[in-house]
Each structure stands twice: as structure tokens, then as C-alpha cells.
C-alpha positions in Angstrom: 32.5 -100.8 16.3 30.5 -99.8 19.6 32.5 -100.1 22.8 32.2 -98.9 26.4 32.9 -95.3 25.6 30.0 -95.6 23.2 28.0 -97.1 25.9 28.6 -94.4 28.3 27.2 -91.8 25.6 24.1 -94.0 25.1 23.5 -94.4 28.8 24.5 -90.8 29.9 21.2 -90.0 31.2 20.3 -93.0 32.5 20.7 -93.4 36.3 21.5 -96.6 38.1 18.3 -96.6 40.0 16.2 -96.7 36.4 18.5 -99.2 34.7 20.5 -101.1 37.7 24.3 -101.9 37.4 25.1 -104.4 34.7 28.1 -106.3 33.2 29.3 -103.2 31.1 29.4 -100.9 34.0 31.7 -103.4 35.6 34.1 -103.2 33.0 33.9 -99.7 32.9 35.2 -99.9 36.4 37.6 -102.6 36.0 39.3 -100.6 33.2 39.2 -97.3 35.3 41.6 -98.9 37.8 44.4 -98.6 35.3 44.5 -95.3 36.0 47.4 -94.3 38.3 45.6 -92.2 41.2 48.8 -91.9 43.1 48.3 -88.1 44.3 44.9 -88.0 43.2 42.9 -90.4 45.7 43.7 -89.2 49.4 46.0 -91.7 51.3 43.7 -90.9 54.6 41.2 -93.0 53.6 38.7 -90.0 52.5 36.8 -90.4 49.3 37.2 -88.0 46.3 34.3 -87.5 44.0 34.9 -88.5 40.3 35.4 -84.9 39.2 37.9 -84.1 41.6 39.9 -87.2 40.6 39.7 -86.2 36.9 41.0 -82.6 37.4 43.6 -83.6 39.7 44.8 -86.4 37.5 45.0 -84.2 34.4 46.6 -81.4 36.3 49.5 -83.8 37.1 49.5 -85.9 33.9 49.6 -84.3 30.2 46.5 -85.5 28.1 48.9 -85.5 24.8 51.5 -87.6 26.5 48.6 -90.2 27.8 47.2 -90.1 24.2 50.5 -91.1 22.6 50.9 -94.1 25.0 47.7 -95.4 23.6 49.6 -96.5 20.4 51.2 -99.2 22.4 49.1 -99.8 25.6 45.4 -100.7 25.5 45.2 -99.5 29.4 46.7 -96.0 28.6 42.6 -95.0 27.7 41.5 -95.7 31.0 41.7 -92.2 32.6 40.1 -91.1 29.6 36.7 -92.8 30.8 36.3 -90.3 33.5 35.7 -87.8 31.1 32.9 -89.9 29.5 31.5 -91.0 32.7 31.0 -87.2 33.7 29.1 -86.7 30.8 25.9 -88.0 32.4 24.1 -88.7 35.4 25.0 -92.6 35.5 28.3 -91.9 37.2 28.4 -88.4 37.7 27.8 -89.2 41.9 30.8 -91.7 42.1 33.6 -91.0 44.6 36.9 -93.2 44.8 38.7 -93.7 47.9 41.3 -96.7 49.5 43.3 -96.6 46.7 46.5 -98.9 47.3 49.3 -99.7 44.6 52.2 -101.8 45.0 54.9 -103.0 42.7 57.8 -105.2 44.6 60.1 -106.9 42.5 61.4 -108.9 45.7 58.2 -110.4 46.6 57.0 -110.6 42.9 54.0 -108.5 43.4 52.1 -106.0 41.2 49.1 -105.1 42.6 46.6 -102.0 42.9 43.2 -101.5 44.1 40.4 -98.9 44.7 37.0 -98.7 46.0 34.1 -96.9 44.1 31.1 -95.9 46.1 28.5 -95.7 43.7 25.1 -93.7 43.5 23.0 -96.7 44.1 24.6 -97.0 47.3 26.6 -99.8 46.8 30.6 -100.2 46.7 32.7 -101.9 43.5 36.1 -102.9 44.6 38.1 -103.2 41.4 41.4 -104.7 41.2 44.2 -103.8 38.6 45.4 -106.3 35.8 48.8 -106.8 34.7 50.3 -103.2 33.9 53.2 -104.3 31.3 55.8 -104.3 34.1 58.2 -107.8 33.9 57.1 -108.3 37.6 53.6 -108.3 36.8 53.7 -110.7 34.0 55.9 -113.1 36.0 53.5 -113.1 39.0 50.6 -114.1 36.2 52.9 -117.1 35.2 53.6 -117.9 38.8 49.9 -118.7 39.1 50.4 -122.0 36.9 52.6 -123.6 39.8 51.3 -121.6 42.9 48.0 -121.5 44.6 48.6 -118.2 46.3 50.6 -115.3 45.2 51.8 -112.1 47.1 49.2 -109.9 45.0 46.5 -112.6 45.7 47.3 -112.3 49.6 47.2 -108.3 49.1 43.9 -108.4 47.4 42.3 -110.6 50.2 43.7 -108.3 52.9 42.5 -105.5 51.2 38.9 -106.8 50.2 38.5 -107.7 54.0 39.7 -104.4 55.4 37.3 -102.6 53.0 34.4 -105.0 54.0 35.4 -103.7 57.7 35.1 -100.0 56.6 31.6 -99.8 55.1 28.3 -102.1 55.9 27.1 -101.3 52.1 26.6 -104.1 49.5 29.7 -105.1 47.6 30.7 -105.7 44.0 34.2 -106.9 43.3 36.1 -107.1 39.8 38.9 -106.5 37.9 40.3 -107.3 34.3 42.8 -109.8 33.4 44.9 -110.6 36.1 42.6 -108.1 38.2 39.6 -110.9 37.6 41.7 -113.4 39.2 42.7 -111.0 42.5 38.8 -110.2 42.5 37.5 -113.9 42.8 40.4 -114.8 45.1 40.0 -111.9 47.7 35.8 -112.9 47.6 36.9 -116.6 48.1 38.8 -115.7 51.5 36.5 -113.1 52.9 34.7 -114.2 56.2 31.5 -115.8 55.6 29.7 -112.9 57.0 31.5 -110.3 54.5 30.5 -112.9 51.8 27.1 -112.5 52.5 26.9 -108.7 51.4 28.7 -109.5 47.7 26.2 -108.8 45.2 28.5 -110.1 42.1 32.0 -111.2 41.5 33.5 -110.3 38.3 36.3 -111.7 36.3 37.0 -110.2 33.3 39.0 -112.3 30.8 41.3 -113.2 33.8 43.0 -116.7 34.9 41.2 -119.3 36.6 42.6 -121.3 39.3 44.2 -124.5 40.6 42.0 -127.6 41.8 43.1 -127.1 45.3 41.9 -123.6 45.7 38.5 -124.3 43.7 37.6 -126.9 46.3 38.0 -124.5 49.4 34.7 -123.8 51.3 34.8 -119.9 50.7 35.5 -120.7 47.1 32.3 -122.7 46.6 30.4 -120.4 48.6 30.8 -117.5 46.0 30.3 -119.5 43.0 26.9 -118.5 42.4 27.8 -114.7 42.3 30.8 -115.2 40.2 30.8 -114.0 36.5 33.4 -115.0 33.9 33.4 -112.4 31.0 35.5 -113.5 28.0 35.9 -112.4 24.3 35.2 -114.9 21.6 38.8 -115.8 21.2 40.0 -115.4 24.9 43.5 -116.7 25.7 44.0 -115.5 29.3 40.6 -115.9 30.5 41.0 -119.6 29.4 44.1 -120.2 31.6 43.5 -122.5 34.4 39.8 -123.6 35.5 37.4 -121.1 37.2 34.2 -122.7 37.8 32.3 -119.5 37.4 29.4 -119.2 34.6 30.9 -118.1 31.3 29.7 -115.1 29.3 31.2 -114.8 25.8 31.4 -111.4 24.2 32.0 -110.1 20.5 35.2 -108.4 20.0 36.0 -105.9 17.2 39.8 -107.2 17.7 41.4 -110.3 16.6 43.4 -113.0 18.5 45.6 -112.1 21.5 44.1 -108.4 21.1 40.7 -109.2 22.4 42.1 -109.1 25.6 41.9 -105.7 25.4 38.6 -104.9 27.2 38.1 -101.7 25.2 37.6 -103.9 22.0 34.6 -105.5 23.6 31.5 -104.7 21.8 28.4 -103.1 23.5 25.0 -102.6 23.1 22.9 -100.0 25.0 22.0 -102.8 27.6 24.9 -105.0 27.7 27.5 -106.8 25.7 26.7 -108.3 21.9 26.7 -112.1 22.7 29.0 -114.3 20.6 30.1 -118.1 20.8 33.6 -119.1 21.1 35.6 -119.5 18.1 37.5 -122.4 16.6 40.6 -120.8 17.0 39.7 -120.0 21.1 38.8 -123.5 21.5 42.0 -124.4 19.8 44.3 -122.2 21.8 42.5 -123.3 25.1 43.1 -126.8 24.6 46.8 -126.3 23.4 47.5 -124.5 26.6 45.8 -127.0 28.7 47.3 -129.9 27.1 50.7 -128.7 27.8 50.1 -127.2 31.1 48.7 -130.8 32.2 51.7 -132.5 31.2 54.0 -130.3 33.3 54.6 -130.8 37.2 55.0 -127.8 39.6 58.8 -127.9 39.9 59.2 -128.0 36.3 56.8 -125.1 35.7 58.6 -122.9 38.4 62.0 -123.8 36.8 60.7 -122.5 33.5 59.1 -119.3 34.8 62.5 -118.5 36.9 64.7 -119.2 33.7 62.7 -117.3 31.4 62.2 -114.2 33.7 66.1 -114.6 34.4 66.2 -113.7 30.7 64.1 -110.9 30.7 65.2 -109.2 33.8 68.7 -109.2 32.5 68.0 -106.3 30.2 67.5 -104.3 33.3 64.1 -102.7 32.1 61.1 -102.8 34.1 58.6 -103.0 31.6 58.1 -105.2 28.1 57.6 -101.7 26.0 60.9 -100.4 27.3 62.4 -103.5 26.1 60.8 -102.9 22.9 62.1 -99.4 22.4 65.7 -100.8 22.9 65.4 -103.9 20.6 69.2 -104.4 19.8 70.2 -103.8 23.4 67.6 -105.9 25.0 68.3 -108.7 22.5 72.0 -108.8 23.2 71.6 -108.9 26.9 69.0 -111.4 26.9 70.9 -113.7 24.6 73.8 -113.5 27.0 71.6 -114.2 29.8 70.4 -117.2 28.0 73.9 -118.4 27.3 75.0 -117.9 31.2 72.1 -119.9 32.3 73.3 -123.8 33.4 73.1 -126.3 30.3 70.1 -128.0 31.7 68.3 -124.7 32.1 68.9 -124.0 28.3 67.8 -127.2 27.3 64.8 -127.0 29.5 63.5 -123.7 27.8 64.2 -125.1 24.4 62.6 -128.6 25.1 59.2 -126.0 26.5 58.9 -124.4 23.2 59.2 -127.8 21.4 56.6 -129.2 23.4 54.2 -126.5 23.0 54.5 -126.7 19.2 54.1 -130.5 19.6 50.7 -129.8 21.8 49.5 -127.4 19.2 49.8 -129.9 16.4 48.2 -132.7 18.7 45.3 -130.1 19.3 44.6 -129.5 15.8 44.6 -133.0 15.0 42.1 -133.9 17.5 39.8 -131.0 16.6 40.3 -132.2 12.7 39.4 -135.6 13.7 37.3 -135.9 17.3 36.6 -139.4 16.5 40.0 -140.8 16.5 39.8 -140.1 20.3 36.6 -142.0 21.2 
């Protein structure tokens, strides 16, 4: 089914001043930031052309090894976007600057961002989503009980600094957690910088706790926010966002729909869809369970769960999966080493999620029972 690579082929010779920047262009840049631009984009703040970035990146990284990674990582395809983008005039003049990437286990922060200077004289600030690291996924779950994470604070600082560097109109976006970071960063911009925002894109990323959504800065940017989700979204349904939601068709099923490369495109935008019953079911199940937990319980569960994961000594879930037996043994030992009350808490949480799932199913099958 047609995806962003097909779109780039179709729109290769259509410049932005003929067909303005749209939702698919946004996803392309939100996926491109999954590329490791370390050693590619200068650290002195100067910009590098897309051609230079592509050539420098593949001088440092072997194409075949990256292709091999696509079998287990949907974000591994991101660098190949540069080839497709350079196939025509639409993005050929793009320049990349202000790349920053940090993974800090002690702070529980996984953060990366870059600024893209577009041929239409606008700047798109892209925030990277979860990259498969254990610390990255831990930070995602922390969103359930904390209004401000270290990654969000870094994102706000980054966008504020970028806004001071240029007087051009700004777009902001990201995929997965990157979408959450984009909205958060935009919400904490000073009002005068918020006035320069064109659109803020959250591509299947989590929403926010109520206390943050009530803030004046968050309310000011809502008219310019866009939430884009596949028809069976899970990650994009976590917490509330208040952003207008656009549902798009995906060629994948279930959780794999989170892969932005599976979102179907036409020449002018995404193929529209409606949320499936499965998507509604998953959203209600998660919402029902989270709503019943207090912050202290959620924090305890996350810390216990990741104590088990971190016992493997592996930095990514993929590396755990390549050492299944060893990882399983270490995780089981770590679980047994937890205090008895923590063990019971984790087991009880699993049971409650199953119970919530059953309650959601009954509610959907017989909605009149709750009237």
C-alpha cells in the first residue's frame, strides 16, 4: 500500500510554493529525526544541506547493516528518506541545523531534536520519539503519573532557544513520544513566540494530564494543534490531548499501526479512516485501568517493572530479545528479589488490566446497561 516513500515519488517535482506543506510532509520530517545525525550535523549551530547530510551519514553508516535493522526496527528506515527526498525539488533545498541528542539513564531522559529549514522559508522543529531504549520506554510510562518529564523539559528549552535563533515562522512536530514533546514544548513557549507557530503536529503520541491541559499556554496553542492517529491507535490514545484528531488508514494491524511508515498516503495527503472497534476497545481499556490508579501506585508499578527490565543490563529491548534465555533468567531473578508487596502489586496490576478489558468488552457489547 502507498506510504510516505510513494508520496515522495509522486510529489518529487512539486515545490512547496506550488503545493504548500501538508500533513504527510510533517510525518516525513517526524520520521527523519529518527536518523542519528551525530557527526553529520555540525555542533557549532551551522546548517548542513540535505545532500551533505545524506552523504556524511552513509559515509559513517553501512547501508546494508541499516537495511538488516529494518527487520526488527520500524524507525531504521528513517535514513533512507533522505534518498527519496533528494529525488525531486520539494525538499531538495532543505537544510538541517541545531541537532541535539541525549540519553541519560540517571535522569530517565531520552531526547533528540533537530531543526529543518524548508524551501518555503519556514522552520520545522522535529522531536524524536521513543527509540527502543529501556530508558526511553520508562520515560513514556512516567507520563502516566508525572506532568513534567526530563525529556519534556529539554524539549521546552530546545524550542525556546530555537525560537530566539530565528525570526521565521515555526512548525513543530514529532512521532510517538516526539509528538508529546512537540505539544509540550509549544505550550511552554512565551506568548510572543507562540504567535509565530503555524502548526503543532502530534503523530500518534500520548496526550497529557489534566493539570497541564488547563494551563494558559497549552490553551493558546490548541487551535494550531493537530493529532494524527492510525485507525487502531494505542499510543496516541494514552491520556487526553484536546487536539483535533485526524484518523488515517494504516496497512498494518494492531500495535504495528504505530509505525508511521505503514500510514497510507495519496498524492495530496493521508488516506482518511475511522477509528476501528478494536481501537475504541483498547482506548477504553487503558483509560478505565489508569483512571482507577493513583499516582503513587502508578509510580510504584513503573519503578518495579523497570527494575526487572534493567536487571538484564541491556540498554535496548532488541538486545534483550537477542538473548532471550539469559534476559528471562535475570528478569525472573530480579522479580523474586523485589519485596513481596511489590511482587503482589505487579501481579495484581496484570489481573486488573485483564478485568478492565473484560468490563470494556461487556460495555461495548451492551452499552444500554450503563444508561
